[in-house]
N, C-alpha and C positions, 0 to 999 in steps of 0.2 A: 727758354728764357722768359716764360710766363708762369707765374705761380701765385696762388692765393688771390684770384681775381674776385671782384665783387659781383659776379654774375649769379643768376638764379641757379639753384642746384640742378645739375644735368644739362646746362646750357649747351645748345648745339653749335654755338659760335666759337667758344674758347678752345676746343680742340684744334681748330684751324689756326688760330692765332699762336697756340703753343708750338704747333709743328712748323710754321713758317718762321717763327723766331728761333727755334732750334736750328733750322737749316741756314738762316742768314743773319741772325740777330746781332752778331758781333760787328757787322758793318751796315746795319739796316737803318733807314730813316722812314718814318711812318707819318703820313698825313691822314688823320682819322676824321671821318664825317660824323656829325652829330648823330646820336642814336644809342641803342644799347652798348655797342662796342666802345663808344667814346666814354660811357659811364663806368663800365667795369674795367676799362683799360687805363683810366687816368684821372677821373673827376670824382671818384667815390672816396675821397679823403686819404687814399693811399695809392701807390703805384705798383702794380703787379709785374711790370717789366723789369727783369733782373739783369745782372751783368755776370760775366765770366770772371775767372781769377785774375785777369789782366785789366779789369775794370771796363771791358768793352761790352756794350749792349745797345739795344734799339734806342734811337732818338725819336721822341714821339711829340706830335703837335696836333691839336684838335681844331677843327673849323666847323663852319655852319653847314647845314644841309645843302645849300644852293651853291656853295663854292669850294667844296672839298677837293673836287677833281682839279680845279684850277690852282688851288693851294699846293697840291702835290706836284702838278706840272711846273709851277714856279720853283719849287724846291729842286726838282730834277734838273731843270735848265740852269739854275744858279750852280749846282754842284758840278755839272759838266763844264761850265765856263771856268770855274775855279780850278777844276782838275787840269784843263788845258793850259791855264796859266802856270800851274805847278810844273807841268810837262815841259813847257818852254824854259823854265828856270833850271830844271835838271839838265836839259839839253845843253843849255848855255854853260853849265858847270862842267860837263864832260867834254865840251868842244873847245873852250877857252884854254889856250896853252898855259897861261899862268896858273889858272886853277888846277888844270889837269895834273900838273907837276906835283901838286900837294895831295892828290888822291892816292890811297893805297891801292894795290891791285884788287883787293877784295871789294873795296868801296867802289872802284871804277867798274868792276864786273857787275856789282849789284845794281848800280845806276843804269848801266846798259841794258841789263835783263829787264828792269822795270820799264824802261822806255819801249823795249821791244814787245813786252807782254802787258802793255798798258791796260788792256781790256780783259786780261785773264784774272778772274777773281781769286783763284787759289794762290797764284804766284805773287799777285800784288798784296794779299793779306800776309803772306810770309815776309815779303820784303818791307812791308810797313813797320815791322818790329825791328828790322836790322838797319836800314839806311839812316833813319834819324840818329840812332845810337852811334853808328860809326862816325857820322858827322860831328856830333857832340864830343866824341872822344878823340878827335883829331885836333890838337891844340892849334895848329897853323890855320885851321879853317873856322874855328868858333866865332872869331870876330869879323869875318868876311861878311859884308852886307848881303851879298847874294845868298850865302849860306843861312844867314838869319831869316831871310825871306822864305827860304825853303822850309826851315824848321817851324816858321809860324804857320805853315800850311800842311803840317805833318799828318793831320787828320784826313787828308785827301790822298795819301798814298794807297790806301785800300780802294778797290772798286766799289763805291757806295751802292747799296741796293735800295733803290727808291720804291716805296709802296704807298698806295692809297687804299685804306680800308673803309668799309661802310656796309650798310644793310641794303635791302632791296627798296625800302622807302626812298633812300637816297639815289641808288643806282638806276632803278626803273622809273622813278617818278621825279621828285623834286630836283635832283641833281643830274638828271639824264642829259640835259643840254650840255652841261659842263663835261660829263663823262664822254659824250660823243666828240666833243672838242679835243679831249685828250687822246682818244683812240685814232683820231685823224691826224694827230700832231707828228707822227713818226718819231717821237721822243722815246728814249729807252727808260721806261717806267712800268710798274706793275700794279694792277688793280685787283684787289681781293674783295669779292662781294659775298657777304654772309647772308644767304637767302633764307629768310624765315617766312616768306610769302605773306607779309603783312607788316604793319607799323608796330613792331613789338613794344618799343619803349613807351609808346603813348597809349597802349592799351588794346592793341590788336585790330587797328582799322584796316580796311581793304587797301592793298596797293595793286599796282599792275602786274605783280608777281603772283597775286592770289589766283587760285585755280578754280575751275568749274565746280560748283556745288558747295564750296566752303561757306559756312555761316560765320561772318565777322561783322564788326561794326561797319554800318553803312551798307551791309548786304545781309539783312536779317532773314531773307527768304532764299538765300544761296546766291553766290556770285554766278553770273550768267555767261561768262566768256572764259576761254582758255587763257592761261597766263602768257604774257608777253615773252616772246622768244629773244631775249637779249643777246644770247650767244649767236643766233643766226644773223642779227643785226651787225654785230661785230665781225663775223666771218665775212660778210659781204665786202668789207674793205679789201680783203685779200692779203693784207700785210700786217694783220694783227694776230698775235697768238691768242687762242681761245681754248679754255678747258672747262669741263663741267665734272665736278668731283663730289664724292660722298665718302668721307674718311672712314666711316663705320662699315660701309659696304665693301670698299676695296682700298685698303690702306696703301698698298704698293702703287696703285694708280694715282693716288692723291700725291704721294711723294714724287713720282715721276713727273706729273703735271706741273707741280710747283717748281721743281728744278728746271724743267724745260722753259717754263715761263720766265723765270729769273735770268736764264742764259740767253733768251731771245733778244737780239739787239734792236728792239723797238717796243711798241706798246703791247702789254699782255693783259688779258682779262680772265680771271679765274672765278667761276661761279661755284659756290659751296653750299650744298644742301644742309641746312641748319635747323633741325627740329626745335621747337620753341615751347615754352609753357603755355603760350596762347593756342597751341594746336590741340590742347586738352586731351592728351594721349590717355587712353583708357586702361593701360596696363596698371596692375595694382600699385606699382611704384612709379608710374608715369615715365619721366625722362631718365630713370635709372637704367632703362634698357635702350639707351640712345643708339648703340650700334645696331641692335636688331631692328630698330625702327627705320634706320637708314637703309639696311639691307632689304627690307620689304619694299621700300620706296623704289629701289633699283630693280628688284626682281619682278615687280609689277609693271615696270615702264613708266611709273609716275615721275621718276627722276632718272635721266639717262646720263651715262658716263661717256665722255668722249674728249678727244684732243685735236685741235686744228693748228698745225705748226707749219707756217709758211717757209721755214728754213729748209723744209724737205723738198720744196718745188725745184730749186736749182739742181738737186741731185736726181731729179726725174721721177720722184716718188709722190704719191698722193698725199697731200698735207693732212687729210682727215682720217682719224683713227677712231673707230667706234669700239669702246671698251666694255659695253654691256649690250650684247647682241640677242640675248636669250630671255624671254619672258617665262618665268616658271609659275607665277600666280596671276590671277586677275587683279585688276586695280581695286575691285571691291574688297578683296582680302586685305588690302592695305588701309583703305579709307574706313573700314569698319572699326579700325583701332583707335580712331581719333574722333572726339566729340564734335570737332568743327564741322565734320561731315555728317555724323550720325544724328546730330540734333534735328537736321532737316527732315529725316524720316519720321520723326514724332510730330513735328509741326506742319509739314506739308509733304505727306508721303508720295503723292503722285509726282510733284515736282522733283522730289529727291530721286525717284526712279528714272525720270527723264534725264536729269543731269548726270546721274551714275552712268547711264548708257552713253551719253555724249562724251564723258571723261574717258571711258573705255575705248571708244572709237578714236579719240584724239591721241591717246597714248600709242595705239597700234599704228595709226597713220603716221605719227611723228617718227616712230621707230623704223617704219618702212622707208621714210624719207632719208633718215640717217644711214640706213643700210645702202641706199642708192648712192648717197654721197661718198661712202667708203668704196663702193664697188666701181664707180665710174672711172676711177684712176687706176684700177687694178689691171694687170695684164689680161689680154684677151682669153676668154674661156674656149676660144675656137682653136687652141693650139693643136697641132697635128699629133703630138705624142700621147703616150698612155695617161690615163687619169690617175691621180694620186691625191688622196685626202690625208692631210696632216692634222692630227687631233692633239690639242695642247692643254695640259694641266699645269698651271703656274700660280704661285702665291706672290712672289716678289718681283715678277717680271723677267727674270733671267731666262726661264724656259720660253717665254713668249719671244724674247729677242733671238734666242736660238732658233726657233721655228721660223721666224722672219728670214734669217739668214739661210737656213736650210731650204726654205721655199725658193729663195732666189737661185740658189745652186741648182735645185731641181729644174726650175724654169730655163736655166741656161743650158740644160741638157734635154730640153724640149718636152718635159712633162707638162701635162695640163693639171695645174696645182690648185687645190682649194684648201684653205687653212680654217679650222674651226676650233673654238673652245670646247672642251669635253662636255660641258653642261649644255651645249647646243645639240648634242647628239642623243637620240633615243635608240633603243635597240632596233626599232624598224628602220631608222635612217642608216644605222651602221650596217644593217643587213643588205641595204641597197648599194653599199660601197664595195668595190672589187679589190682595191689596193690601198692599204692604210698604213700609215706610220703614226705611232703614238709617242709623243714626247711628254713626259710627266715627271714632275718633281715630287718629293715626299716632304710633308710638313711635320715638323716635330718628331715625336716617336711613332712613325709609321702611319700618320694620318694622310688623307688626300688633301690636295690643295683646295682652296675655297671654291674654285670654278670647276670642280670635278665631283662634287658630292651628289648632285642629281644624276649625273651620268653613272656613277657606281651604284646608286640605289636602283636605277633602271636595269643595269646589267646584272644585278644580283637577284633579280626577280626569279623566284624558284619555279614559276610557271613557264619560263623559257625552256623549250625542248632541246634535248641533245641534238646537235646538228643544225641548230637555228642559224649559225653563221657559216655554214659550210662552203658558201661561195665567196667568202671574204678571206683574202690573204693579208697578213699583217707583219709588221716589224715594231719593236718597242725599244726605245732608249730612255733610261731613267736618270734623273739627277738627284744625287744624295750625298751623304757624308758618313764615312765609316766611323766617325766619332759617336754615332747614334747606334743603339742596339738593333733597331729595325731598319737597317741600311737599305734604301731604295724599295721600301716595302710597297708603296703605291704602284710603281711600275711593275714589280713582280706579281702583285695580286691581279692587275689588269691582264698580264700575259696568261696567268693561270686560268682566269675566268674565260678569256677568249678561246683558249684550248678546250675547256669544258664544253663550250657551245659549238665546237666543231670548226672554228676558224683555223686556217692553215698558216703556220708560222713560216715566214720567209727566211729568217736568219736568227741566230742567237741573240738574246737580249743584251743591249749595251748598258753598262752600269757606270755612269759618271760619278766621280768622287771628289768632293771639295778638298780632300786631303792630298790629292795628287799635285804635282808641281804646277801644272797648268789647269788645275781644278777639273771640271767636267770635260774640258777640251781634250785632255789626255786620252780618255776612253772614246770620245766622239771621233777623234782622228783615226782611231783603230777600227771603229765600227763602220765608218762612212765608205771606205773602199770596198768592203764586203757588200755593202748596200748597193753600190753602182754595179758591181759584178753580178749580183743576183737579179737585179732589175734589168740587166743587159742594156744599161744606159749608154747612149752615144756620148762622144767627147763633148765637153762644154763649148758652147758657142763663143765663150769669152777667152778661151785658151788660145 
């Protein structure tokens, strides 16, 4: 629901705006802070925010740097009060005997369903197109004052999705006090921060999101401190949903985070890595390789992907999920692609080397801290049962969810379980594992998922000797679709290569198929009993 924006070519902000409006735009209200996003989203002589075939689309308003968060908070609270008023009117309609006699069974059922599912966005959206029409088409009700009041508030039948948009100059600096007020408010609204690590709209001045070593206005000899950790500040409240995403590095994680944030019944904060023309990217075509730039930022640890979901706490789960656990390149391999860092090598080479080392240390220490946050709520590694390493290759998140469920089942049978993304695993670390399950999807026509390329590259090393994995037992379950020529090719290739390296196959490969009635579950439910039997697993503690 965002098209033809007035942003710079290759802007790193607009992909997030397009995605979030595609997800929620038909019922979305946006309070936009001043800055780049307020220019390309509404004040550049045209409006890039579109509508669907029913005329539904985002409602947008712009405010100043210093009060955009409060502006959005006021919108959210006003909508909540108005919806409660509508709820009272609909309740009165179905409770009053005089009115109830005039309602058709279909209208009565729809009103009761809306009252019962008042906070269900999908149900409310469907009923928002049905209830007003039925009220208008019931001649005996049209002139009833109560019904006229309800129809005057018809725009509140959907569960309105309230968002505040802005950049890091607003969120980290000028508007931080207001943002903090919103995060502490316990109000159901969502904040989207498009982080360009500087004041992009006014020419690239330093913000508190600017990182070590970057040369920007007001920091001509390199910025001398690490960027402010806005996510950690928000997480400290304990009841705020927080996510850090990079759409070009992991699209599925970005979608999952935005959906979780919008569904969370309280404040949410989503931090979006947004490469900018002010980064002075040195590729021949600059921001034309936006996704590749984002991926390098994540692969180096410069930008970390995670989700903190307080809704998991009542279920007994750790609310923190680290979605980028593995560093495949040094941070210098990322910063050398951007002139905001490279220029310091030419003007102050000694300072540049010092700051480069400090930035590398910062990225590693931060990643270790995040790993600790994820691990501290995990089940004890001192379980008495046998060790089991679950290795996951996933593009869309489906295999990751299966791995999480499978790990829980294994723990209930007293296995000492560790779950890893495939790209975390080197041939040497795999060699040290005695009992392994590989769960891997296939992307497109036989490709490996994004988080399995480095694993496959390492495993394919021709220097690895026959028998290299002789002490490793393994099982493989693949997720694929027989509609593709190379059905489950990734899982099959992994099994073949493990056998070539001498690993011992515990059971036949499981091949999940999206074409089955229950999709991959059909094959998984057949594969799982054999796994328990071969592993000599005890009965579940939950049975």
